[in-house]
MARGUDREN-285396 format. One record per atom (N, C-alpha, C): x, y, z; atom name. Coordinates in Angstrom, 1 decimal, padded with zeros to 4 digits. Layout:
<sites>
<site east="X" north="Y" up="Z" atom="CA"/>
...
</sites>
This chain:
<sites>
<site east="-027.4" north="005.0" up="000.9" atom="N"/>
<site east="-027.4" north="003.9" up="-000.2" atom="CA"/>
<site east="-026.4" north="003.3" up="000.3" atom="C"/>
<site east="-026.0" north="001.9" up="000.2" atom="N"/>
<site east="-024.8" north="000.8" up="000.4" atom="CA"/>
<site east="-024.8" north="000.6" up="-001.1" atom="C"/>
<site east="-023.3" north="000.6" up="-001.2" atom="N"/>
<site east="-022.4" north="001.4" up="-001.9" atom="CA"/>
<site east="-020.9" north="000.7" up="-001.6" atom="C"/>
<site east="-020.3" north="-001.0" up="-002.4" atom="N"/>
<site east="-019.6" north="-001.2" up="-002.4" atom="CA"/>
<site east="-018.7" north="-001.0" up="-003.5" atom="C"/>
<site east="-017.4" north="-000.9" up="-003.7" atom="N"/>
<site east="-016.7" north="-000.2" up="-005.0" atom="CA"/>
<site east="-015.2" north="-000.6" up="-005.0" atom="C"/>
<site east="-014.5" north="-001.0" up="-005.9" atom="N"/>
<site east="-013.4" north="-000.9" up="-006.5" atom="CA"/>
<site east="-012.5" north="-000.8" up="-006.7" atom="C"/>
<site east="-011.2" north="000.0" up="-006.5" atom="N"/>
<site east="-010.3" north="001.0" up="-006.9" atom="CA"/>
<site east="-009.5" north="000.4" up="-007.5" atom="C"/>
<site east="-009.2" north="001.2" up="-008.6" atom="N"/>
<site east="-008.3" north="000.7" up="-009.5" atom="CA"/>
<site east="-007.6" north="001.9" up="-009.7" atom="C"/>
<site east="-005.9" north="001.6" up="-009.1" atom="N"/>
<site east="-004.7" north="002.6" up="-009.2" atom="CA"/>
<site east="-003.3" north="002.4" up="-008.9" atom="C"/>
<site east="-002.1" north="002.5" up="-009.9" atom="N"/>
<site east="-001.4" north="001.9" up="-009.3" atom="CA"/>
<site east="-000.6" north="002.5" up="-008.4" atom="C"/>
<site east="-000.9" north="003.7" up="-007.9" atom="N"/>
<site east="-000.3" north="004.6" up="-007.1" atom="CA"/>
<site east="-001.1" north="004.7" up="-006.3" atom="C"/>
<site east="-000.2" north="003.6" up="-005.2" atom="N"/>
<site east="-000.3" north="003.5" up="-003.9" atom="CA"/>
<site east="-001.0" north="004.8" up="-002.5" atom="C"/>
<site east="-000.3" north="005.6" up="-002.6" atom="N"/>
<site east="-000.5" north="006.4" up="-001.6" atom="CA"/>
<site east="-002.6" north="007.1" up="-002.0" atom="C"/>
<site east="-002.5" north="007.0" up="-003.4" atom="N"/>
<site east="-004.0" north="008.0" up="-004.2" atom="CA"/>
<site east="-004.8" north="006.2" up="-004.2" atom="C"/>
<site east="-004.6" north="005.8" up="-004.0" atom="N"/>
<site east="-005.7" north="004.1" up="-003.7" atom="CA"/>
<site east="-005.4" north="003.8" up="-002.6" atom="C"/>
<site east="-004.4" north="004.3" up="-001.2" atom="N"/>
<site east="-005.3" north="004.1" up="-000.2" atom="CA"/>
<site east="-005.5" north="004.9" up="000.0" atom="C"/>
<site east="-005.1" north="006.3" up="000.5" atom="N"/>
<site east="-006.1" north="007.4" up="-000.1" atom="CA"/>
<site east="-007.6" north="007.1" up="000.0" atom="C"/>
<site east="-007.6" north="007.0" up="-001.2" atom="N"/>
<site east="-008.6" north="007.2" up="-001.7" atom="CA"/>
<site east="-009.9" north="006.0" up="-000.9" atom="C"/>
<site east="-009.2" north="004.9" up="-000.6" atom="N"/>
<site east="-009.7" north="004.0" up="-000.3" atom="CA"/>
<site east="-010.5" north="004.3" up="001.4" atom="C"/>
<site east="-010.1" north="005.2" up="002.2" atom="N"/>
<site east="-010.2" north="006.1" up="003.4" atom="CA"/>
<site east="-011.0" north="006.4" up="002.8" atom="C"/>
<site east="-010.6" north="007.5" up="002.1" atom="N"/>
<site east="-012.0" north="008.2" up="001.8" atom="CA"/>
<site east="-013.4" north="007.9" up="001.7" atom="C"/>
<site east="-013.6" north="006.6" up="001.1" atom="N"/>
<site east="-014.7" north="006.4" up="000.7" atom="CA"/>
<site east="-015.5" north="005.1" up="001.8" atom="C"/>
<site east="-014.7" north="004.7" up="002.9" atom="N"/>
<site east="-015.2" north="004.4" up="003.8" atom="CA"/>
<site east="-015.6" north="005.4" up="005.0" atom="C"/>
<site east="-015.1" north="006.4" up="005.4" atom="N"/>
<site east="-014.9" north="007.3" up="006.1" atom="CA"/>
<site east="-016.4" north="007.8" up="005.6" atom="C"/>
<site east="-016.7" north="007.8" up="004.9" atom="N"/>
<site east="-018.2" north="008.5" up="003.5" atom="CA"/>
<site east="-019.1" north="007.2" up="003.8" atom="C"/>
<site east="-019.1" north="005.9" up="004.2" atom="N"/>
<site east="-019.7" north="005.1" up="004.7" atom="CA"/>
<site east="-020.3" north="004.2" up="003.6" atom="C"/>
<site east="-019.2" north="003.9" up="002.5" atom="N"/>
<site east="-018.8" north="002.8" up="001.3" atom="CA"/>
<site east="-018.6" north="002.3" up="002.0" atom="C"/>
<site east="-018.7" north="000.4" up="001.3" atom="N"/>
<site east="-017.4" north="-000.3" up="001.3" atom="CA"/>
<site east="-016.3" north="-000.5" up="000.0" atom="C"/>
<site east="-015.2" north="-000.2" up="001.0" atom="N"/>
<site east="-014.4" north="-000.7" up="-000.8" atom="CA"/>
<site east="-013.7" north="-002.8" up="-000.4" atom="C"/>
<site east="-014.6" north="-003.3" up="-001.6" atom="N"/>
<site east="-014.8" north="-004.7" up="-001.7" atom="CA"/>
<site east="-013.2" north="-005.0" up="-002.3" atom="C"/>
<site east="-012.5" north="-004.5" up="-003.2" atom="N"/>
<site east="-010.6" north="-004.9" up="-003.7" atom="CA"/>
<site east="-010.6" north="-003.7" up="-003.4" atom="C"/>
<site east="-009.1" north="-004.1" up="-003.7" atom="N"/>
<site east="-008.1" north="-002.9" up="-004.2" atom="CA"/>
<site east="-007.6" north="-003.4" up="-005.6" atom="C"/>
<site east="-006.4" north="-002.3" up="-006.8" atom="N"/>
<site east="-006.4" north="-002.8" up="-007.6" atom="CA"/>
<site east="-004.8" north="-002.5" up="-008.1" atom="C"/>
<site east="-003.9" north="-002.7" up="-009.1" atom="N"/>
<site east="-003.2" north="-001.6" up="-009.3" atom="CA"/>
<site east="-002.8" north="-001.9" up="-010.3" atom="C"/>
<site east="-003.9" north="-003.1" up="-010.9" atom="N"/>
<site east="-003.4" north="-003.1" up="-012.8" atom="CA"/>
<site east="-004.3" north="-004.1" up="-013.4" atom="C"/>
<site east="-004.3" north="-003.8" up="-014.8" atom="N"/>
<site east="-005.7" north="-004.1" up="-015.1" atom="CA"/>
<site east="-006.1" north="-005.9" up="-016.0" atom="C"/>
<site east="-005.2" north="-006.8" up="-015.1" atom="N"/>
<site east="-005.6" north="-008.1" up="-014.5" atom="CA"/>
<site east="-006.2" north="-008.5" up="-013.6" atom="C"/>
<site east="-005.3" north="-008.1" up="-012.5" atom="N"/>
<site east="-005.7" north="-008.1" up="-011.1" atom="CA"/>
<site east="-007.1" north="-007.5" up="-011.1" atom="C"/>
<site east="-007.8" north="-006.1" up="-011.9" atom="N"/>
<site east="-009.2" north="-004.8" up="-011.4" atom="CA"/>
<site east="-010.2" north="-005.7" up="-012.2" atom="C"/>
<site east="-010.0" north="-006.9" up="-013.7" atom="N"/>
<site east="-011.0" north="-007.5" up="-014.4" atom="CA"/>
<site east="-010.7" north="-008.9" up="-012.7" atom="C"/>
<site east="-010.1" north="-009.1" up="-013.0" atom="N"/>
<site east="-010.0" north="-011.0" up="-011.7" atom="CA"/>
<site east="-011.1" north="-009.8" up="-010.5" atom="C"/>
<site east="-010.6" north="-008.7" up="-009.3" atom="N"/>
<site east="-011.3" north="-008.5" up="-008.7" atom="CA"/>
<site east="-012.5" north="-008.2" up="-008.8" atom="C"/>
<site east="-013.3" north="-007.3" up="-010.2" atom="N"/>
<site east="-014.1" north="-007.4" up="-010.3" atom="CA"/>
<site east="-014.6" north="-008.1" up="-011.0" atom="C"/>
<site east="-014.6" north="-009.1" up="-010.8" atom="N"/>
<site east="-015.8" north="-010.5" up="-011.5" atom="CA"/>
<site east="-015.7" north="-011.4" up="-010.2" atom="C"/>
<site east="-015.0" north="-011.4" up="-009.1" atom="N"/>
<site east="-015.3" north="-012.0" up="-008.0" atom="CA"/>
<site east="-016.2" north="-011.5" up="-007.1" atom="C"/>
<site east="-016.1" north="-010.1" up="-007.2" atom="N"/>
<site east="-016.4" north="-009.4" up="-005.8" atom="CA"/>
<site east="-018.7" north="-008.3" up="-006.0" atom="C"/>
<site east="-017.9" north="-007.8" up="-007.8" atom="N"/>
<site east="-019.6" north="-007.7" up="-008.3" atom="CA"/>
<site east="-019.7" north="-006.3" up="-007.9" atom="C"/>
<site east="-018.1" north="-005.6" up="-006.7" atom="N"/>
<site east="-018.8" north="-004.2" up="-006.3" atom="CA"/>
<site east="-020.3" north="-003.4" up="-007.0" atom="C"/>
<site east="-021.1" north="-002.1" up="-007.0" atom="N"/>
<site east="-021.5" north="-001.2" up="-007.2" atom="CA"/>
<site east="-021.0" north="000.0" up="-008.3" atom="C"/>
<site east="-020.0" north="000.0" up="-008.1" atom="N"/>
<site east="-018.9" north="000.9" up="-008.7" atom="CA"/>
<site east="-017.8" north="000.6" up="-008.9" atom="C"/>
<site east="-017.1" north="000.7" up="-009.9" atom="N"/>
<site east="-015.3" north="000.8" up="-010.2" atom="CA"/>
<site east="-014.9" north="002.0" up="-010.5" atom="C"/>
<site east="-013.9" north="002.3" up="-009.7" atom="N"/>
<site east="-013.1" north="003.5" up="-009.9" atom="CA"/>
<site east="-012.3" north="003.5" up="-011.0" atom="C"/>
<site east="-011.3" north="003.7" up="-011.4" atom="N"/>
<site east="-010.9" north="003.1" up="-011.9" atom="CA"/>
<site east="-009.6" north="004.7" up="-012.9" atom="C"/>
<site east="-008.5" north="004.2" up="-012.8" atom="N"/>
<site east="-007.1" north="005.8" up="-013.2" atom="CA"/>
<site east="-006.9" north="005.1" up="-014.2" atom="C"/>
<site east="-007.5" north="006.7" up="-015.1" atom="N"/>
<site east="-006.8" north="006.7" up="-016.4" atom="CA"/>
<site east="-006.0" north="006.4" up="-017.0" atom="C"/>
<site east="-004.8" north="006.5" up="-016.1" atom="N"/>
<site east="-003.1" north="006.2" up="-016.8" atom="CA"/>
<site east="-002.8" north="005.6" up="-015.3" atom="C"/>
<site east="-003.4" north="003.9" up="-015.9" atom="N"/>
<site east="-002.3" north="002.2" up="-014.9" atom="CA"/>
<site east="-000.7" north="002.0" up="-015.4" atom="C"/>
<site east="000.1" north="003.1" up="-015.5" atom="N"/>
<site east="001.4" north="002.7" up="-016.0" atom="CA"/>
<site east="000.8" north="002.4" up="-017.0" atom="C"/>
<site east="001.6" north="001.5" up="-017.8" atom="N"/>
<site east="001.7" north="000.8" up="-019.6" atom="CA"/>
<site east="000.6" north="001.0" up="-019.5" atom="C"/>
<site east="-000.9" north="000.9" up="-019.1" atom="N"/>
<site east="-002.0" north="000.3" up="-020.0" atom="CA"/>
<site east="-002.7" north="001.5" up="-019.5" atom="C"/>
<site east="-003.8" north="001.3" up="-020.5" atom="N"/>
<site east="-004.2" north="002.8" up="-020.5" atom="CA"/>
<site east="-006.2" north="001.8" up="-019.4" atom="C"/>
<site east="-006.7" north="002.9" up="-018.3" atom="N"/>
<site east="-007.5" north="002.8" up="-018.0" atom="CA"/>
<site east="-008.3" north="003.0" up="-018.8" atom="C"/>
<site east="-008.8" north="003.4" up="-019.7" atom="N"/>
<site east="-010.1" north="003.2" up="-020.9" atom="CA"/>
<site east="-010.2" north="002.0" up="-021.2" atom="C"/>
<site east="-008.8" north="001.9" up="-022.1" atom="N"/>
<site east="-008.8" north="-000.3" up="-021.7" atom="CA"/>
<site east="-009.7" north="-001.5" up="-020.5" atom="C"/>
<site east="-008.8" north="-001.0" up="-019.7" atom="N"/>
<site east="-009.5" north="-001.6" up="-018.5" atom="CA"/>
<site east="-010.7" north="-001.5" up="-018.1" atom="C"/>
<site east="-011.2" north="-000.2" up="-018.0" atom="N"/>
<site east="-012.8" north="000.2" up="-017.6" atom="CA"/>
<site east="-013.5" north="-000.9" up="-018.5" atom="C"/>
<site east="-013.6" north="-001.1" up="-020.3" atom="N"/>
<site east="-014.2" north="-001.8" up="-021.3" atom="CA"/>
<site east="-013.7" north="-003.1" up="-020.7" atom="C"/>
<site east="-012.4" north="-003.7" up="-020.6" atom="N"/>
<site east="-012.9" north="-005.6" up="-020.3" atom="CA"/>
<site east="-013.2" north="-005.7" up="-018.4" atom="C"/>
<site east="-013.4" north="-004.4" up="-018.1" atom="N"/>
<site east="-014.6" north="-004.9" up="-016.3" atom="CA"/>
<site east="-015.6" north="-004.4" up="-017.1" atom="C"/>
<site east="-016.5" north="-003.2" up="-017.7" atom="N"/>
<site east="-017.6" north="-003.5" up="-018.6" atom="CA"/>
<site east="-018.4" north="-004.9" up="-019.5" atom="C"/>
<site east="-017.2" north="-005.2" up="-019.4" atom="N"/>
<site east="-017.6" north="-006.0" up="-020.5" atom="CA"/>
<site east="-017.4" north="-007.8" up="-020.1" atom="C"/>
<site east="-017.0" north="-007.9" up="-019.3" atom="N"/>
<site east="-016.8" north="-009.0" up="-018.4" atom="CA"/>
<site east="-018.5" north="-009.0" up="-017.4" atom="C"/>
<site east="-018.4" north="-007.8" up="-017.7" atom="N"/>
<site east="-020.5" north="-007.7" up="-016.8" atom="CA"/>
<site east="-021.9" north="-008.4" up="-017.8" atom="C"/>
<site east="-021.4" north="-008.3" up="-019.1" atom="N"/>
<site east="-022.2" north="-008.6" up="-020.0" atom="CA"/>
<site east="-022.6" north="-010.3" up="-019.8" atom="C"/>
<site east="-023.8" north="-010.8" up="-019.9" atom="N"/>
<site east="-024.8" north="-011.3" up="-019.9" atom="CA"/>
<site east="-025.5" north="-012.4" up="-018.4" atom="C"/>
<site east="-024.6" north="-010.9" up="-017.0" atom="N"/>
<site east="-025.0" north="-011.5" up="-016.1" atom="CA"/>
<site east="-025.5" north="-010.1" up="-015.7" atom="C"/>
<site east="-026.3" north="-010.4" up="-014.1" atom="N"/>
<site east="-027.0" north="-009.3" up="-013.8" atom="CA"/>
<site east="-026.5" north="-008.5" up="-013.4" atom="C"/>
<site east="-025.3" north="-008.8" up="-013.1" atom="N"/>
<site east="-024.5" north="-007.5" up="-012.5" atom="CA"/>
<site east="-023.8" north="-006.2" up="-013.3" atom="C"/>
<site east="-023.9" north="-005.4" up="-012.9" atom="N"/>
<site east="-023.9" north="-004.6" up="-013.8" atom="CA"/>
<site east="-023.3" north="-002.9" up="-012.8" atom="C"/>
<site east="-022.2" north="-003.1" up="-012.9" atom="N"/>
<site east="-021.2" north="-002.0" up="-012.5" atom="CA"/>
<site east="-021.0" north="-001.0" up="-012.8" atom="C"/>
<site east="-021.1" north="000.7" up="-012.1" atom="N"/>
<site east="-020.9" north="002.0" up="-012.2" atom="CA"/>
<site east="-019.7" north="001.7" up="-012.7" atom="C"/>
<site east="-019.1" north="002.2" up="-014.2" atom="N"/>
<site east="-017.5" north="002.2" up="-014.2" atom="CA"/>
<site east="-017.0" north="004.1" up="-014.9" atom="C"/>
<site east="-016.6" north="003.9" up="-013.1" atom="N"/>
<site east="-015.5" north="005.3" up="-013.4" atom="CA"/>
<site east="-014.0" north="006.0" up="-013.8" atom="C"/>
<site east="-013.5" north="007.0" up="-014.8" atom="N"/>
<site east="-012.4" north="007.0" up="-014.9" atom="CA"/>
<site east="-012.1" north="008.0" up="-014.1" atom="C"/>
<site east="-011.2" north="007.8" up="-013.5" atom="N"/>
<site east="-010.7" north="009.2" up="-013.1" atom="CA"/>
<site east="-009.4" north="009.4" up="-013.2" atom="C"/>
<site east="-009.1" north="011.3" up="-013.3" atom="N"/>
<site east="-007.4" north="011.3" up="-013.6" atom="CA"/>
<site east="-007.6" north="012.7" up="-012.9" atom="C"/>
<site east="-005.3" north="013.1" up="-012.4" atom="N"/>
<site east="-005.5" north="014.6" up="-012.3" atom="CA"/>
<site east="-006.0" north="014.8" up="-013.6" atom="C"/>
<site east="-005.7" north="014.6" up="-014.3" atom="N"/>
<site east="-005.8" north="016.0" up="-016.1" atom="CA"/>
<site east="-007.6" north="015.2" up="-016.0" atom="C"/>
<site east="-007.4" north="017.6" up="-015.9" atom="N"/>
<site east="-009.7" north="017.4" up="-016.2" atom="CA"/>
<site east="-010.4" north="016.8" up="-017.0" atom="C"/>
<site east="-011.9" north="016.7" up="-017.5" atom="N"/>
<site east="-012.2" north="016.4" up="-017.9" atom="CA"/>
<site east="-012.7" north="016.5" up="-020.0" atom="C"/>
<site east="-012.0" north="018.0" up="-020.0" atom="N"/>
<site east="-012.2" north="018.5" up="-020.8" atom="CA"/>
<site east="-010.1" north="018.5" up="-022.0" atom="C"/>
<site east="-009.3" north="017.8" up="-021.4" atom="N"/>
<site east="-008.3" north="017.5" up="-021.5" atom="CA"/>
<site east="-008.5" north="016.5" up="-022.4" atom="C"/>
<site east="-009.6" north="015.5" up="-021.7" atom="N"/>
<site east="-010.0" north="014.0" up="-021.7" atom="CA"/>
<site east="-011.1" north="013.7" up="-022.5" atom="C"/>
<site east="-011.4" north="015.2" up="-023.6" atom="N"/>
<site east="-012.9" north="015.4" up="-024.1" atom="CA"/>
<site east="-012.8" north="014.2" up="-025.5" atom="C"/>
<site east="-012.0" north="014.0" up="-025.9" atom="N"/>
<site east="-011.6" north="012.5" up="-026.8" atom="CA"/>
<site east="-012.2" north="011.4" up="-026.3" atom="C"/>
<site east="-011.5" north="011.4" up="-025.5" atom="N"/>
<site east="-011.3" north="009.4" up="-025.1" atom="CA"/>
<site east="-012.6" north="009.8" up="-024.4" atom="C"/>
<site east="-013.3" north="010.5" up="-023.3" atom="N"/>
<site east="-014.3" north="010.4" up="-022.5" atom="CA"/>
<site east="-015.6" north="010.0" up="-023.2" atom="C"/>
<site east="-015.4" north="010.9" up="-024.6" atom="N"/>
<site east="-016.8" north="011.4" up="-025.6" atom="CA"/>
<site east="-016.7" north="009.2" up="-026.4" atom="C"/>
<site east="-015.5" north="008.9" up="-026.5" atom="N"/>
<site east="-015.7" north="007.9" up="-027.0" atom="CA"/>
<site east="-016.2" north="006.6" up="-025.8" atom="C"/>
<site east="-016.3" north="006.5" up="-024.9" atom="N"/>
<site east="-017.1" north="005.7" up="-023.6" atom="CA"/>
<site east="-018.4" north="006.4" up="-023.0" atom="C"/>
<site east="-018.9" north="006.3" up="-023.4" atom="N"/>
<site east="-019.8" north="007.0" up="-022.6" atom="CA"/>
<site east="-020.9" north="006.5" up="-021.6" atom="C"/>
<site east="-020.8" north="005.2" up="-021.7" atom="N"/>
<site east="-020.6" north="004.5" up="-020.0" atom="CA"/>
<site east="-020.4" north="004.8" up="-019.2" atom="C"/>
<site east="-018.6" north="005.2" up="-019.4" atom="N"/>
<site east="-018.6" north="005.2" up="-018.3" atom="CA"/>
<site east="-018.7" north="006.5" up="-017.7" atom="C"/>
<site east="-018.8" north="006.5" up="-016.6" atom="N"/>
<site east="-018.7" north="008.7" up="-015.3" atom="CA"/>
<site east="-017.3" north="008.8" up="-015.7" atom="C"/>
<site east="-017.1" north="010.2" up="-015.1" atom="N"/>
<site east="-016.0" north="010.5" up="-014.7" atom="CA"/>
<site east="-015.9" north="011.4" up="-013.7" atom="C"/>
<site east="-014.5" north="011.5" up="-013.5" atom="N"/>
<site east="-014.0" north="012.4" up="-011.8" atom="CA"/>
<site east="-012.5" north="012.8" up="-011.7" atom="C"/>
<site east="-012.7" north="014.0" up="-012.0" atom="N"/>
<site east="-011.4" north="014.7" up="-011.4" atom="CA"/>
<site east="-010.5" north="013.9" up="-010.7" atom="C"/>
<site east="-010.0" north="013.9" up="-010.0" atom="N"/>
<site east="-009.1" north="013.1" up="-009.0" atom="CA"/>
<site east="-009.8" north="014.4" up="-008.0" atom="C"/>
<site east="-009.2" north="015.6" up="-008.1" atom="N"/>
<site east="-009.3" north="017.1" up="-007.2" atom="CA"/>
<site east="-011.1" north="016.7" up="-006.3" atom="C"/>
<site east="-012.4" north="015.7" up="-007.5" atom="N"/>
<site east="-013.7" north="016.0" up="-007.1" atom="CA"/>
<site east="-013.8" north="014.8" up="-006.7" atom="C"/>
<site east="-013.0" north="013.8" up="-006.3" atom="N"/>
<site east="-013.8" north="012.3" up="-006.4" atom="CA"/>
<site east="-014.2" north="012.6" up="-004.8" atom="C"/>
<site east="-014.9" north="012.1" up="-004.4" atom="N"/>
<site east="-015.7" north="012.6" up="-003.3" atom="CA"/>
<site east="-016.6" north="011.2" up="-003.6" atom="C"/>
<site east="-016.9" north="011.0" up="-001.8" atom="N"/>
<site east="-018.3" north="009.5" up="-001.3" atom="CA"/>
<site east="-019.8" north="010.3" up="-002.1" atom="C"/>
<site east="-019.8" north="011.0" up="-001.9" atom="N"/>
<site east="-021.2" north="012.0" up="-002.3" atom="CA"/>
<site east="-021.3" north="012.3" up="-004.3" atom="C"/>
<site east="-020.1" north="012.5" up="-005.2" atom="N"/>
<site east="-019.7" north="012.9" up="-005.9" atom="CA"/>
<site east="-020.2" north="011.2" up="-006.6" atom="C"/>
<site east="-019.9" north="010.6" up="-005.9" atom="N"/>
<site east="-020.3" north="008.9" up="-006.7" atom="CA"/>
<site east="-021.0" north="007.8" up="-006.9" atom="C"/>
<site east="-022.0" north="008.3" up="-005.4" atom="N"/>
<site east="-023.1" north="008.5" up="-005.0" atom="CA"/>
<site east="-024.6" north="009.0" up="-006.3" atom="C"/>
<site east="-023.4" north="010.4" up="-006.6" atom="N"/>
<site east="-024.0" north="010.4" up="-007.3" atom="CA"/>
<site east="-024.5" north="010.4" up="-008.6" atom="C"/>
<site east="-023.2" north="010.0" up="-009.5" atom="N"/>
<site east="-022.7" north="008.9" up="-010.0" atom="CA"/>
<site east="-023.3" north="007.9" up="-010.4" atom="C"/>
<site east="-023.6" north="007.4" up="-009.3" atom="N"/>
<site east="-024.0" north="005.6" up="-009.3" atom="CA"/>
<site east="-026.0" north="006.0" up="-009.3" atom="C"/>
<site east="-026.8" north="007.5" up="-008.7" atom="N"/>
<site east="-028.2" north="007.7" up="-008.6" atom="CA"/>
<site east="-028.1" north="007.3" up="-009.6" atom="C"/>
<site east="-027.3" north="008.3" up="-010.7" atom="N"/>
<site east="-027.9" north="008.4" up="-011.7" atom="CA"/>
<site east="-028.1" north="007.3" up="-012.7" atom="C"/>
<site east="-027.0" north="006.8" up="-012.5" atom="N"/>
<site east="-027.0" north="005.7" up="-013.7" atom="CA"/>
<site east="-027.9" north="004.4" up="-013.3" atom="C"/>
<site east="-028.7" north="004.4" up="-011.8" atom="N"/>
<site east="-029.8" north="003.8" up="-011.9" atom="CA"/>
<site east="-031.2" north="003.7" up="-012.5" atom="C"/>
<site east="-031.3" north="005.5" up="-013.0" atom="N"/>
<site east="-032.2" north="005.6" up="-013.8" atom="CA"/>
<site east="-032.1" north="004.9" up="-015.1" atom="C"/>
<site east="-031.3" north="005.1" up="-015.7" atom="N"/>
<site east="-030.9" north="004.4" up="-017.2" atom="CA"/>
<site east="-030.4" north="003.4" up="-017.5" atom="C"/>
<site east="-030.5" north="002.5" up="-019.0" atom="N"/>
<site east="-030.8" north="001.1" up="-019.1" atom="CA"/>
<site east="-028.7" north="001.9" up="-019.8" atom="C"/>
<site east="-028.6" north="001.2" up="-019.2" atom="N"/>
<site east="-026.8" north="000.3" up="-019.2" atom="CA"/>
<site east="-026.7" north="-000.2" up="-020.1" atom="C"/>
<site east="-028.1" north="-001.3" up="-020.8" atom="N"/>
<site east="-027.4" north="-002.6" up="-021.7" atom="CA"/>
<site east="-029.0" north="-003.0" up="-022.2" atom="C"/>
</sites>
């Protein structure tokens, strides 16, 4: 399965490492972004299948950025899978993750092309809108 990704993280080192890992795993990194404005712009320009968004983007909330990206697809045929990533565990973010059930979540230590493909596959079987 071809997988086009947008990687959104303010940490240049992690963003670069994640891009290399994804590409080695057969994914195409369509674009990267380091903040919310770049993320929304690049998402609407490239229409990736999956958008990986860091929960903490400097002074911005990754949850807010994820919502803006998700909203930008409303009324279009494009339906990205938005996955929040964090060094915090899902247990530590339970309330925020529960408030955004349309988004997937991966701990940064578990991010892999296989895990992302699992989320992409699972979402293709659900009715996102």
